[in-house]
Legacy VTK file of the C-alpha trace (Angstrom):
# vtk DataFile Version 3.0
C-alpha trace
ASCII
DATASET POLYDATA
POINTS 344 float
-4.271 -11.351 -6.737
-3.313 -13.663 -9.550
-0.109 -14.697 -11.172
0.413 -16.212 -14.564
3.976 -16.674 -15.086
5.738 -16.831 -11.579
7.627 -19.804 -10.539
9.452 -20.714 -7.026
12.516 -22.248 -8.899
14.433 -23.158 -5.724
13.963 -22.905 -1.843
16.391 -23.716 0.777
16.955 -23.523 4.468
19.872 -22.671 6.796
19.422 -23.851 10.435
21.774 -23.212 13.615
23.311 -26.303 15.050
22.759 -25.392 18.656
19.380 -26.777 20.075
17.679 -25.187 23.111
14.970 -27.519 24.348
11.976 -26.546 26.425
13.364 -28.502 29.137
16.582 -26.483 29.109
14.637 -23.023 29.376
12.717 -24.303 32.344
15.888 -25.207 34.181
17.125 -22.037 33.472
14.024 -20.493 34.841
14.219 -22.592 37.947
14.154 -19.317 40.211
10.755 -18.368 38.780
9.370 -21.938 38.732
10.314 -22.456 42.212
9.066 -18.905 43.544
5.531 -19.353 41.716
5.480 -23.253 42.228
5.107 -23.746 38.645
4.866 -27.253 37.158
7.898 -28.597 35.259
7.003 -29.408 31.651
4.183 -26.827 31.098
6.138 -25.007 28.391
6.100 -28.270 25.905
2.619 -29.129 27.216
0.996 -26.035 26.388
2.666 -25.391 22.867
3.772 -28.755 21.618
7.282 -27.273 21.177
9.893 -29.573 22.305
12.990 -27.775 21.290
14.360 -24.599 18.974
17.435 -23.727 17.444
19.627 -20.569 18.196
22.345 -18.965 16.515
25.685 -18.441 18.199
25.955 -15.079 19.991
26.661 -12.020 17.869
25.326 -13.817 14.822
23.891 -10.974 12.410
20.402 -11.500 10.629
22.338 -10.797 7.300
24.639 -13.755 8.126
21.902 -16.140 8.413
19.841 -14.681 5.306
23.150 -14.827 3.207
23.420 -18.805 4.100
20.060 -19.287 3.218
20.382 -17.161 -0.067
23.540 -19.286 -1.072
21.891 -22.459 -0.274
19.052 -21.613 -2.632
21.330 -20.493 -5.433
23.345 -23.836 -5.126
19.930 -25.650 -5.535
19.172 -23.576 -8.277
19.703 -23.516 -12.261
20.023 -19.872 -12.056
23.502 -18.059 -11.573
23.931 -15.435 -8.920
24.549 -12.902 -11.869
20.922 -13.335 -13.372
19.385 -12.048 -9.761
17.701 -8.664 -10.323
16.158 -8.235 -7.113
17.029 -9.089 -3.504
14.549 -8.907 -0.637
15.538 -9.445 3.040
12.164 -10.084 4.479
13.065 -10.821 8.402
11.554 -9.219 11.520
15.495 -9.244 12.698
17.748 -6.504 10.979
21.385 -5.841 11.451
20.580 -2.027 11.967
17.987 0.612 11.158
20.334 2.083 8.223
21.427 0.679 5.751
19.055 -2.218 4.689
20.115 -5.573 5.865
19.571 -6.431 2.192
22.824 -4.402 1.644
24.840 -6.721 3.950
23.230 -9.616 2.589
23.725 -8.709 -0.921
27.335 -8.334 -0.360
27.851 -11.669 1.532
26.197 -13.695 -1.263
28.040 -12.182 -3.890
25.109 -10.718 -6.063
25.537 -8.154 -8.938
25.633 -4.509 -8.685
22.669 -4.362 -11.133
20.419 -6.049 -8.538
17.737 -3.730 -6.608
17.725 -4.509 -2.912
15.538 -3.640 -0.236
14.116 -5.055 3.295
10.337 -5.805 3.831
9.215 -5.971 7.271
5.954 -7.113 8.295
6.407 -9.315 11.439
5.909 -12.994 10.246
4.440 -12.295 6.998
7.570 -10.534 5.600
8.636 -13.541 3.430
5.133 -14.036 1.929
4.597 -10.469 1.351
8.174 -10.205 -0.401
6.824 -13.284 -2.633
3.785 -11.253 -3.738
6.342 -8.371 -4.458
8.657 -10.120 -6.619
5.864 -11.993 -8.373
4.178 -8.620 -9.132
7.485 -7.495 -10.590
7.836 -10.467 -12.684
4.446 -10.460 -14.108
4.765 -6.739 -15.166
8.111 -7.284 -16.960
10.150 -5.162 -14.641
12.566 -8.322 -13.636
12.799 -11.876 -14.418
14.452 -13.160 -11.495
14.543 -12.367 -7.497
16.254 -13.684 -4.541
13.976 -13.607 -1.412
15.764 -14.271 2.078
15.158 -14.201 5.706
17.175 -14.619 8.784
15.736 -14.562 12.113
17.832 -14.659 15.461
15.881 -15.543 18.460
18.832 -15.632 21.173
18.320 -11.653 21.914
14.807 -12.229 22.677
15.028 -15.396 24.656
17.945 -14.270 26.575
16.273 -11.052 27.582
13.128 -12.919 28.596
14.792 -15.371 30.899
16.535 -12.712 32.575
13.270 -10.639 33.038
11.130 -13.518 34.328
14.026 -14.519 36.818
14.599 -10.946 38.316
11.407 -9.013 37.970
8.786 -9.648 40.723
6.261 -10.930 38.683
3.055 -13.066 39.750
1.396 -15.638 37.457
-0.684 -13.145 35.729
2.414 -10.791 35.227
4.507 -13.601 33.396
1.744 -14.296 30.743
2.980 -11.648 28.238
6.168 -13.242 28.291
5.258 -16.779 27.631
5.200 -16.407 23.759
8.676 -15.338 23.357
9.959 -18.499 24.963
8.365 -20.242 21.909
10.618 -18.272 19.376
13.453 -20.169 17.548
16.269 -19.291 14.984
16.374 -20.084 11.365
16.841 -18.940 7.850
15.253 -19.608 4.314
15.921 -18.441 0.698
13.969 -18.726 -2.448
14.686 -18.119 -5.878
11.725 -16.768 -7.773
11.597 -16.116 -11.412
9.614 -16.012 -14.413
8.609 -19.370 -16.013
10.858 -19.056 -19.195
14.055 -19.143 -16.800
12.976 -22.489 -15.358
14.737 -25.740 -16.716
12.913 -28.293 -14.787
9.426 -28.680 -13.108
7.505 -25.378 -12.930
6.362 -24.794 -9.360
3.789 -22.037 -9.855
2.597 -19.334 -7.399
-1.054 -19.227 -8.392
-2.250 -16.218 -6.419
-3.794 -15.142 -3.271
-5.355 -12.834 -0.800
-4.533 -10.640 2.163
-6.541 -9.030 4.937
-5.614 -6.748 7.725
-7.200 -6.385 11.212
-5.133 -3.456 12.628
-7.561 -2.751 15.417
-5.660 -5.639 17.154
-2.102 -4.073 16.526
-1.439 -3.843 20.240
-1.886 -7.660 20.874
1.778 -8.426 20.110
4.359 -5.878 20.181
8.240 -6.229 20.221
11.184 -3.706 20.139
14.794 -3.293 21.071
15.827 -3.208 24.776
19.396 -2.224 25.432
22.356 -2.615 22.867
21.975 -6.393 22.388
18.493 -7.284 23.872
14.787 -7.664 22.581
11.632 -7.337 24.122
8.217 -8.599 23.281
4.809 -8.836 24.897
1.838 -10.839 23.837
-1.639 -11.176 24.762
-1.703 -14.758 23.527
-5.205 -15.502 24.372
-6.642 -12.461 22.534
-4.079 -12.784 19.696
-5.475 -16.469 19.041
-8.865 -15.475 19.121
-8.465 -12.317 16.833
-6.220 -14.356 14.595
-8.390 -17.253 13.936
-11.344 -14.683 13.369
-9.185 -12.869 10.656
-7.945 -16.088 9.132
-11.526 -17.336 8.673
-12.333 -14.178 6.866
-9.407 -14.299 4.653
-10.026 -17.929 3.764
-13.345 -17.037 2.358
-11.785 -14.588 0.216
-8.996 -17.114 -0.795
-11.364 -19.711 -1.856
-13.350 -16.872 -4.084
-10.210 -15.434 -5.609
-8.320 -18.615 -6.354
-11.158 -21.033 -6.990
-9.365 -23.454 -4.714
-11.498 -25.263 -1.977
-10.540 -27.388 0.688
-10.887 -30.862 -0.922
-8.757 -30.185 -4.023
-5.811 -28.775 -1.874
-3.210 -31.820 -0.850
-1.269 -29.802 1.689
-1.488 -26.789 4.095
1.410 -25.184 5.426
0.509 -22.591 7.946
2.638 -20.221 10.039
4.220 -22.166 13.073
3.012 -21.216 16.408
2.242 -24.214 18.339
-0.274 -27.155 18.690
-3.306 -25.049 20.104
-3.266 -22.473 17.389
-2.748 -25.011 14.751
-5.966 -27.113 15.988
-7.983 -24.175 16.451
-7.360 -22.608 12.900
-7.923 -25.985 11.292
-11.028 -26.373 13.188
-12.408 -22.721 12.407
-11.565 -23.057 8.731
-13.080 -26.489 8.294
-9.860 -27.847 6.922
-8.574 -31.577 7.181
-5.776 -31.600 9.858
-4.183 -34.572 8.254
-3.081 -32.350 5.315
-1.045 -29.989 7.524
2.721 -30.194 7.676
4.527 -28.688 10.554
7.774 -27.912 12.119
7.110 -26.287 15.405
7.705 -29.271 17.519
11.418 -29.047 16.699
11.900 -25.401 15.410
9.530 -23.543 17.251
8.128 -20.067 16.073
10.959 -18.636 13.675
8.836 -15.626 12.758
9.132 -14.740 8.922
11.186 -18.042 8.379
8.363 -20.223 9.992
6.053 -21.125 7.130
8.578 -21.191 4.161
11.185 -23.259 6.055
8.305 -25.633 6.928
7.477 -25.722 3.226
11.184 -26.443 2.314
11.187 -29.147 4.963
7.956 -30.816 3.480
9.448 -30.779 0.015
12.774 -32.203 1.157
10.928 -35.035 3.032
9.053 -35.759 -0.332
5.676 -34.540 1.427
5.265 -32.330 -1.357
5.818 -33.536 -4.880
5.292 -32.427 -8.417
1.542 -31.110 -9.112
0.923 -30.939 -5.271
-1.588 -28.128 -4.683
-0.450 -26.300 -1.591
-2.370 -23.586 0.700
0.128 -21.288 2.222
-1.712 -19.710 5.437
0.228 -16.882 6.887
-0.635 -14.820 9.716
1.314 -12.258 11.586
0.844 -9.620 14.343
-0.623 -6.458 13.347
-2.773 -8.445 12.749
-2.069 -9.251 8.985
-3.133 -12.423 7.043
-1.753 -13.521 3.579
-3.000 -16.741 2.059
-1.302 -17.845 -1.211
-2.083 -20.985 -3.649
1.219 -22.782 -4.811
1.102 -25.531 -7.475
4.237 -27.451 -6.982
LINES 1 345
344 0 1 2 3 4 5 6 7 8 9 10 11 12 13 14 15 16 17 18 19 20 21 22 23 24 25 26 27 28 29 30 31 32 33 34 35 36 37 38 39 40 41 42 43 44 45 46 47 48 49 50 51 52 53 54 55 56 57 58 59 60 61 62 63 64 65 66 67 68 69 70 71 72 73 74 75 76 77 78 79 80 81 82 83 84 85 86 87 88 89 90 91 92 93 94 95 96 97 98 99 100 101 102 103 104 105 106 107 108 109 110 111 112 113 114 115 116 117 118 119 120 121 122 123 124 125 126 127 128 129 130 131 132 133 134 135 136 137 138 139 140 141 142 143 144 145 146 147 148 149 150 151 152 153 154 155 156 157 158 159 160 161 162 163 164 165 166 167 168 169 170 171 172 173 174 175 176 177 178 179 180 181 182 183 184 185 186 187 188 189 190 191 192 193 194 195 196 197 198 199 200 201 202 203 204 205 206 207 208 209 210 211 212 213 214 215 216 217 218 219 220 221 222 223 224 225 226 227 228 229 230 231 232 233 234 235 236 237 238 239 240 241 242 243 244 245 246 247 248 249 250 251 252 253 254 255 256 257 258 259 260 261 262 263 264 265 266 267 268 269 270 271 272 273 274 275 276 277 278 279 280 281 282 283 284 285 286 287 288 289 290 291 292 293 294 295 296 297 298 299 300 301 302 303 304 305 306 307 308 309 310 311 312 313 314 315 316 317 318 319 320 321 322 323 324 325 326 327 328 329 330 331 332 333 334 335 336 337 338 339 340 341 342 343
């Protein structure tokens, strides 16, 4: 896929104030740690995640998405009444029906003329939404879109801690739950528009490629668990191997489609899982780890928010400036991989 006229006009995040450290999670898991004689500090040691953030109880994903959407519009020269499309792209939703985008649309205060819908594809939802909005812009259907995502990890983390402390699991039995403890909360929003609407520097979405390896769809599965709880089980080791293999294939397609190769790309932003995943991904693709920018150390894995919020942080910290060529390396359970070229 190639894009000629699509720009990310503004990008902003919204993060919870409450911080949950890996040390605090292990303290809450003391019954499990004592029973299985697990060494303290293993969670941070194995993942590189020191802390993550969580929303207050009863926070709805649409609240988080709306906060990020308002922040993106506040940074933008485009007015809310110019938005013709709103996509809520998170894993988390307020409910099955109506679309969570409906609640976010109302809370942001967008016009009735804006088309709204949800896009759900595990951790790739936001990147998928970028390509959908870009395609609509390139075809002339719309001029401007607002893409938002709000992920709430509290129900999953709370349910996981409860399960691990009360279920009679051995060391092998706890492995499918380990990834749950890396999940964090956050929200991100982006104004995406035709270059004609951009008043300042044009941050161009150049193009990208997608690949699927759905034979591995059983490796990470999540669902509701009771009224306010979530459950997820992950074969982390198999997922890592399969994910890196898929990323290698996608990277080959990406360089062919975009003409971008490692030497000319200034920054890489990948999906934020942890230190081991990052190291193995960069080694497999032959990429310079020094070009990476990460947030998993303090935010954990925030699902569909993870990659775009990391991009937003890099921009805010002046790690990405005008003209920077950025490779966005997205991957999500399913398995799906989407890599995009962005010229900031």
